[in-house]
N, C-alpha and C positions, 0 to 999 in steps of 0.2 A: 429754461426747461424745454426739452424737445419732446413733442407729443409722439407717442408710440402708436402708430396706426397698424403696423404689421406685427402679428404675433401668432403663436400656436396655442390654442386653448383646449383643455381636456373636457370631454363630455362624459362624466363618470357613469351615468345611467346606460350609455351606449357602448362603454369601453372603447371609445374612439376619440379622435381629436378633430378639431376644426381649425383651418388656417385662414386667418384674416389677412387680407392683402389689398392695398390700394390698386386701383385699375390704371395700369401704365398707359393704356390706349388713349386716355383723356389728356395726356400731357401736351399734345399738339392741337387739341380741339378747342375751338372758340364758340361758346354758346351765346355770346353777346358781341355786338359791334365794338371794335376797338376805337376809342375816341381819345384825342390828346389829353394828357394830364397837365394842368396848369400849375406852374410854380409861382409866377407873378404876372403882371400885366404884359410884360415883354418876353416872357420865356415859358415854353411848354415843350413837351416831348411825347413821342408815341410809345406807349407801354409795350414791353416785349411779353406778349401773352396777356390774358385778361387780368391777371394779378401782378403783372410786371416781373414775375419770378420764373418765367419759363426756362431761362438758361440754368438756373439753380436746380430746378426740377430735373432737367436733363442730366446735369452733373451728378445729382443724387442717384438717378437710375443707373448711370454708367458705373459709378463707384460701388453700387450694390451688387454688381456682377463681375466676378474675377475674369471671366472670359472676355466680356465686352471691354472692360478697362484695359486689359492686355492688348486687345486688337486695336483699340484707339491709340495707345502709346506706340504700338508697332507701326501703324500707318503714319503717325507724326514723324517717327524716326526714319522711315523709308523716304518720306517727303524731304527730310533734312539732307539725306544723301551724304556727300562728303563735306557738306557745309557750304554756306554762301561765300563766294569769292568775288573780288573785283579784279578781273584779269587786266593787267597792265603791260603785257608783253610787247605791245606795239606803241607804248608811251615813252616819252622822254624822261630823263632823270628827275626833273622838277615835279612832273605830274606823279611819278611813282612815289616820291617822298610825301607829297600832299595826300595821296590815297592812303599810304601807310599811316600817316598821322591821324587821318579820319577814322580808320579802322581801329586804331589804338584808343581813340577817344570814345568810341562807341562799342558796347559789349555785343558785337555782332553775333557770336554763337548763341548767346542767350536770347537775343532779339529774334533770330531766325527760327530757332526751335519753338519759341513762343508763338510766332505767327503761324507756324506749321500746325501746332496744336489747335489754335483758334480755327484754322481752316477745316481741320478734320472734325472738330466738335460742332462748329456752328456755321460752316460754309462761308464765313467772311472774317476779315481781320481789319484792324485800324492801326495805321502807322502815323506818327507825328514827326514832321520835319521842323526843325528850329533853325532860324537864320541868325547871322550875326547882327549886331546893332545897326550896321549900315544897310543891311538887306542885300548884300552882294554875294554871300556864300551860305550854303547850308552847312552847319557845323555839328548838328546833332540829329540822330535818328532814334526814335523811341517807339516801343510797342505799347499800346494801350489794350489791356485785356478786354476781349470782346464782351465777356459777360457783364462788365461794368460800364459798357458804352450804350447810350441810347441816342436815337436820332430825333431831331426836331421835325415838326410837320413840313411836308413839301410845299413849296410856293406854287402859285398858279401855273408857272411854266414847268413844274415837275421837279425843280431843283431843291435839294436839301442843303441848307445853309450851315448848320452847326452839328457838332457831336457833343453830347453831354457825358462827362465821365464822373462817376460817383459810386459810392458803396450803396447800391440799391437794395442790398440785403437788409439795411437799416432804413427806418423812415427818413425820407429826404423832404424837408419842408421849406427850405429857403435856398436862395441862390448861393449863399455862403458855403453850402455843403456840396456844391457842384463846380467842376472845372468845365468852363465853356470854351470850346475849341472851334475855330472857323474851319469849315470843311471845303476843300477844293472840289470843283466840279467833278462829279463821279465819272462822267463820260469823257472829260478832257482836262485832267488835273494839271498837266504841264502847261497848257495854254492859259488856264486860269491863274496859275502861279506867276507866269511870265507877265501877264497883263497887270496883276496886282502889284508887281514889283517894277513896273515900267519898262520891262525888257522889250515888249512888243506893243503895237497899237491895239487899243480896244475896239469895240464895235462902233464907237464914235469916230474912229480914225485918228484919235489923239493918243500920244504916248506919254503917260504920266503915272506916278505912283498912286495907286488907288487905296492903299491902306497903310496904316502904321503898325499893323500886327506883324509879328515875326515868328508866329507859331501857327502851323496849319496841319490839319488832319487829311490823310489820304485813305479813302475807304476802298478796300479790295474785296470783292465778293464773287462767289461762284455763280455763274448764270444758272437760274433755275426755270423750269417751265412756267411757274407762277411767280410773277414779279411782285415781291412784297418788301416791306421795310427790312424785315429780318428773315433771311432765307431759312427754309426748313430743310435740314440736311437729309440726304438720301436714306440714311439708316433709320429715319423716322418710321419706316415700314416695320421695323423690328418691334416697336412698341405698339403699333396698331394691330399687328398680328398676335399670335398666341404663344410663339416659342419663347419669348422672354419670360412670360409668366409661367410657362411650363417648367422651364429650367429653375426658376425661383422656387416653384412648388416642390420640385423633386428634392432640392436641398432641405427645405423645411420638413418634408416627409421623412427623410432619412434621419434628421436630427430628432424629430418627435419619436421615431421608432427606437432610436438609441437611448433616449432619455426616459420615455414613458412606457415603452413596450406597447404603445397604442397607435395603430395606423391612423393616418389622416383620412377621414371619410368625407369631409366637405371642404371645398375651397370657397371662401366668401370674399368676393371682390366688392370693395366699397369705394366709391368715388370720393375724392377730397371735397367736392362740392356738397356731398351729403353731410359731412361733418360740419362744414362751414354753415350750412343751413340750420343745423341743430343749435350751434353756438349762437347764431344770430337770432333765431326765433325765441330762444330761452334767455337771451341776454347774458351769456356767459363770456366774460372777457379774461378772467384770471386763468393763467396756464394750468395751475394745479386743479382748478375746478373743471377745466376742459378735459384734463386727463381722467378725472373721476367720471365725467360724463361718458367718455369713450369706453371705459371699463363697464359702466352700467349698460350702455347700448349693446356691447358685445355679449353681456350676460343675457339680455333679453332675446337676442338672436339665438343663443344656445338653448334657452328655454323653449323657444319656438321650435327648434329642430327636435328637441327631446319630445315635445308634445306631438309632433307629426309622426315620429317613429312609434311612439307608444299607442297612438290612436289606431295604427294599422290601416290607415286610409290611403287611397291613391292620391299621390301628390303630383299635380300636373303643372303647378306654377313654379317657375325658376326664379321668382323674385320674392324678396322678403316682405311679409305683411307685418307692419308694426302693430303693437298691442292696441292702438287706436282703430285698427282696421284699414288703415291707409296703405296702399301698395307703394313701396319704395322702388322706383325703377332705376335708382342709382346703386342698389344693392342686389348683386346677382349671386345666387347660391348654386354652386356646381357640385354634383355628387360624384365622388371618385371611386373607382374600382379599388377596393382595399385588399385585393388578393396579392398584389405585389408587395414585397417587404424587403427591407435591407438591400442586399447586393443585387436583387433582381431588377433594381432600377438602373443598373449599369448601362444596358443597351439604350435606355431612354435618355440618360444624361449624355451619352455619346451622340445621339441623334440631335439633341438640343444644342450641344456645343457646335456641331457641324453646321446647323442652321444659322447660328449666330455668326460664326466665322464666314459663312457664305454671304450673309447680308453685309458684313463689314469688308468683304472682298479680301479676306486674309485666309490663305491655306493653313489648315490646322498644323501641318508639320513645320511651318515656319515660325510658329510661336510656342511650340512644345508638343509633346505627345498627346494624341487624342485620348481622353479618359475612357475607361472601360476595361473589360476583362481581356478582350482580344485587341492587341495593338497592331495598327497598320502603319507602315513606314515607307517613305519613298527612298529611292536611291540618291546618291550624292548628285548625280547629273540632273535628276528631276528637280531636286531642291535648288540647284544653281539656276536652272531655267525659271523656276517659280519666282525666285528672288529677283532675277533680271526683269521678268515681266512686271513684277510689282513696282520696281523702280522706274521702268519705262513708262508706266501709266501715270507717273507724277509730272510728266512734261507740261500738260496744260496748266497744272497748278503753279509750276515754276514760272511759266510765262505770265500768269496773273500776278504772282508775287514780285516779279522783277520790275513792274511798272514804277514803283516808288524809287527803286535804285537807279533806273534809267533817268528819272527826274533829277536825282542827286548828282549823277555824273554829268548830265547836260547842263544843269544850272551852275555847277562849279567849274565848267569848262575843261573837264578832263578828257581831252580828245584822244581817241584810240582805246579808252577803257570801256569795259562792258561787264555786266553782272553775269556770273556763271555759277552753276551748282552741279558739279560732276557727280555721277552716281558711282557706287561701289560695285564693281563687277567681280564676282568670285571666279577664280581661275582653276584650271585643271592642274594636276601634278606636273605635267610635262613643261609648264611655264615657269616652274621653280619659284613661285610666289603664291601666297594665299589669296591676295586680292589686288586689284588695281583700280584707279580712278579713270572714268571715261566721261568725256564731255560731249553732250549732244552737238554742240557747235563744231567741235573738232571733228567728230565723226561725220557730220554732214559735209564738211569741207573736203575730207579725205575721199568720200564717196562720189563727190561731184566730178563731172568730166573736166579734164584739163584742156 
């Protein structure tokens, strides 16, 4: 049973409605120090967020807004470009056949689109390379969904040794529920793999096989100003600000107006921690009883609002005061101007959509028309330039994503091959084609002096 925290409730006495909504700004905040969670004597991990569910909270927020979800998918598709390729133009026939066999054995389009989505959602991705039994060649390349990956605590030298892969949405109580994968050195994955497989000498100057493992994880993450186990993506500012909540509120207001002919007069933001504290203090563990308690608490808040309005007194507190007299600082009540109704929200929704698209670095015209009564549209030339700019900005991400493929090519001895991801360039009518693929590497070679 899924608990319903968000809802629109009618206040009959006031002929108005109140919108209950969880505070999205708290999704990235940590009120307590994160400490490792222990699985057994030899295995522990760093939780992702205070409750280890931060990636799922982020996904829920994204899926709750059609504009944000569309922008995220657009960014992943732009990063995908024309798809990942292993360029073998300078390779011999044997190498070309080996590369073709490798690409056929691995679902490369699915893998690459997946890591692009992980990059855009969470600013990091995890790839797993699997070697043959002899440890002489890499035969498989697999993506591990970032939201199901957790990192073990760093050693004294700062290195992270393992990645734990499991369904963290469910309680994970034993090692049997977890796939433990050795993690290659984040700063030097190729050297680490070569030393483990005896390709090069280690720090002791000796050349030997250091491990019998044939499966290794490669962690690729976007450098951020604050170095943490799990990077906070740049669009986190969207949830810390107000525009995400404003857009959600406008949708709820229009729905309430259409259904109840009663404008929303109050927006009530409640932190998830507030509900957790109620359940914990009252010892409520059953999901059905928790939902009943949510309904009861909402009604108490509505009764409080009714009493304030009927009393006709000056209300200077923006926080909810519980029936016990205790001020709840995790419950914020915002009074809304109820003059706007129905279609009058059109300009506001347009502004909110533009702010979301701006934060996601996606021009509104590239993902669809801007909502609202007055439609603005760019010319074809402007759209082509916007699309070209969007794809050109993917270069640093491609450079990061290519690391694991450079390791595959080097380890397998495919001399002359290199990873490439051409972007799609929309053309003008005089070129007699709709689009063409352009490689950054080929462009730089053509522009370099002879």
